[in-house]
N, C-alpha and C positions, 0 to 999 in steps of 0.2 A: 427292898424288892425293886429290881430294875424295871424300867418302863421305857416304851418307845423302841425305835430301831426297826429293822426289817423283820417281818413275820411272814411266813409262807401263806399265800392266798390273801394277804391284806392289801388294801388299796384299790384304786380304780382299775378295772380290767382294760387291757389294750383293745382298741377298736380295730386296728389294722396290724398285719404281720410284717410291716416294713416301717422304716422311719417316716415321720410326718414332718412336712415342711410347711410352716405357717406363712401365709401371704396376706396382703391387704388387697382387697378387690373392690373396685368402685363400679357400681351398677346404676343405671337409671332407676328412678323410683318405681316406674311401671314394671320393669323387669323384676325388681326386688319383690314387689307385691305378688307377681305371678310365682316367683320362687317360694315365697312364704305360703301361698295357697297350696303349692305342690307339697311342701313339707307337712302341712296340716293333713292333707288328703292321704298321704302315705306314711304318716307318723314317723318322720325323719327329722334329723337336725339339718341345718343349712349345709354344712360341709358334706354330710352323707347324701343329701339331695343332689348337690352339684356333682359328686362322684358318680351317683347313679345315672343322672342325665347324661354325663359324658360317656359312660360305658354304653348307654343306649345309642348314642350318636355314633360310636365306633362300630356297633353292630350293623347299622344301616348306612353303608356308604352312599354318597350321592350317585345318581345314575350316570352312566357313561354317555357322552354325547353321541347321537346317532350318526352313522356314516351315511352320507347322501351320495346317490349315484348322479354325479354331475353331468355325465354324458347324456343320460336320459332327460335330465332337466334342460340341457342345452338344445336337444332335439325338439322338445316340446315348445321351447321358446321360439325356435326357428319356424316351426309350423304355425304358431300363433302370429308371428310377424308376417308370414306369407298370407295368412287369412286376412289380416288387417290391411295389408297393402292391396289385396284383391278387392276388398270391400270399398276402400277409399278410391280405387281406380274406376269402379263402376258407378 
């Protein structure tokens, strides 16, 4: 009776639909503790937690810096300078 070999549906199921690249990642202990807390709260493995956190970071890009109207700012500074010179002259 033959044993072993490939059987349909046998073995661990793939977690992702693409190739997996293993890496070594060094983290400060405080960050690792926070990651482990996150994994427990969300019932995830460390790799899945990192993947989930990265996808959340991609969803929320950092805000764009605000454009400042420099001409208005310069005008206000000139007015302030004039007020200060008037006060010091009197």
